[in-house]
N, C-alpha and C positions, 0 to 999 in steps of 0.2 A: 523428475523428482517433484514432489509436492512440498510446499512450505506452509506451515501453520502461521497465520497472521493474528491469531487470538480467537478466543471462543472456540467455535467449531468450524471456523473458516480456513479452508486450505486452497491454495492456488498453485498451479503448475509454475515451476521456476522459469520455464520457457516463455510464459505469458507476461512475466514481470518486466516492465519498462523502466520504472524508477521507484526508488524508496526515498522519501523526503521527511525531514524532521519538521514536525508540525510547529513547534515553537519558533524555529528560525524562519521558516517560509511565511508564516502568517504575519510577520512584521512587514511584509511587502504587500502594498495595496493591490497590485496586479494579481498576486497569487490568491489573495482573499477573494477578489472578484472572480477569478477562475473557479475557485471552490464553490462560491455562491451559485454561479451559473451551472456548474456540474450538479449541484444539489437540486436546483430547479428542474433540470432536464432528466433527473433520475439516475445519474451515474454513480452517486455516492452509496457505498455499502458499508455501514458500520459493522464491525465484527463483534463488539460487545457494548454494554452500556457504560463502560469505563471511559474516562477522559482519554482521547486519542493522543498518543505521543508521536505518531508518524502517520503518513498516508502513503499508500502504495498504488501506483498507476499500473494497471494491467490491461492487456488486450488479448481476447480469445476470438479468433476469427476476425470479424470486423466490428466486434462489440467491445467498447472500452468500459472499464470500471475503475472506480477509485475507492479503495478499501481504507477505512479509518481504523487504525490498529492501536491497542494500548501498549504494544511493544516498542521499545526504543529502536530507532533505525539501525543502530549497530548490531542489535540482536538479530534482526531480520537479515542483515547483510552477512552476518556470521553463518546463519543457516543456509543462505545461498552459497557461500564459499564452501561449506562442508559438503553440500550436494555436488558441486562441481569437482571437488577433490575425489569424491567417490566414483564419478563418471570417468575421470581422467585415467 
């Protein structure tokens, strides 16, 4: 199943590794450093021009991406849960 992360960005639910709350994790200096390095290395993928509320770590094949999403983490997790319920 594919999950919409905002804008026109969709990602396979099987590729999603983590959904994190931007406000909570950016209070940690190590996470901020991680995001800065990821941006420098080209792993960051904004989904819209809106202020991100979450970021989603995904991996397809051996390629990792970090999607900045305007959606709340709980919204993305609900979409993931709905997709798993349909599969089950």
